[in-house]
N, C-alpha and C positions, 0 to 999 in steps of 0.2 A: 504494500500500500504506500504509494509515493507521498500522499498528503497526510497520512495518519488515519487512525480509525475514527476519531471524532468528526473530522470534516467529511469523511465518506458517509458516515451515518447521517449527518446533517443533509448532505446532498440526496441521499436515499429518501429521507423524510420529505424534503422539499419536492422531489419528483413525484412521490406518492400523493402529496397534497394537490399538485397540479393535475395529475391524472384523475383524481377524484373530482376536482372542479370541472374538468372536461366531460366526464361521464355524467355529472349532475346537470350540466347545462344542455346536454343532448336531449332533445325533446322537451325543452322547457317552455315552449310556446304556451301561453295562457289563453283560455277562452273564458270570457266573463260577460255578464250583462251589467252595465253600469248606467244608472239613470234610464234614459230612453235609447241607449245604443248597445249594440252587440260588438264586443271587441274580441277579435280572433287573430292573435299574432299581431301583425302590423296594421291589419284592416280594422276600420271603425265604421260600422254601418248602422244608420238609424233603424230602429225596430219598425218604424212606419214604412220603410222601404222593403220589408221582408214579408213573404207570404207564409204558406203552410210549412210546418216543420215535420219531417218524416223521420222517425226513429228507425235506424237500420240495424238489423242483427248482423252477425259475423259474415254470413253468406252474401247478403245484400250489400254490405259495406265493401266486400271484396269485388263484387260486380261493379259498383259505382266507382271504385278505384281503378278499374281496368276497362273492360269493353263497353260499359255504359257511360264512361266519363266523357264530358264535353270539355274541349280544350279551352273554352272561355271561362270555365267555372273557377271560382276561388277555392282552392283545396288546401286545407291544413291537414296534412297527412302524417300519421304516426302508425306505421305498419304493425307495430307491436301491440296496438290497442285494437281489439276485435270490433268494438261497436263504433257507431258513428251517427251523426245527425245530418240530414240533407235539408237545407232551408231554401225555398224559392226566393229569388230576388224579383220584386214586382215593380221596381222603379223603371219606367220606360226609358229614361236617359242613361241607365246603366246597362252595358252590354253583357254583364255577368248573369248567366241564367240561374245559377244556384250557388250556394255555399256547401261544401262538403267539409265537415268538421269531425275529425277523429276525437272521441272523448270517452272516458270511462263511464260517464253518467249521461247518456243521451236523453233519457227520460227526464232527468232533473233540468237539463239545459232547455229542453222543449217546454217544460213547465214554467221555467223562469221567463222565457219569451212570451208565453201565453199570459203570464201574470202582468207583464209590462203592457201588453196589448189591452188587457182588461182594465188596468188601472190607469 
């Protein structure tokens, strides 16, 4: 050990911390409903511009990620999450036909959108 045991141990701990931070940030895109807007990653869409929300099971989610996908859609993909929510975009000025959002709780997200529409 050219630098000694203590500096090598410090380097190992530092590299481990950097690796842990990298793994933690992978897939850290957040989906939330704040006020009257849906925030999905970098996108912020008013709930008034959204239509029906469709909860997708694992098989349907896989289909909408692949052969049913529209290239104009906004897709927040996380392939390790089996469920998803597909939300229509009803704004005529927006060319995006729908949002595909990978989420562990698609029912909860659909309920949050419905609550904002109702309130």
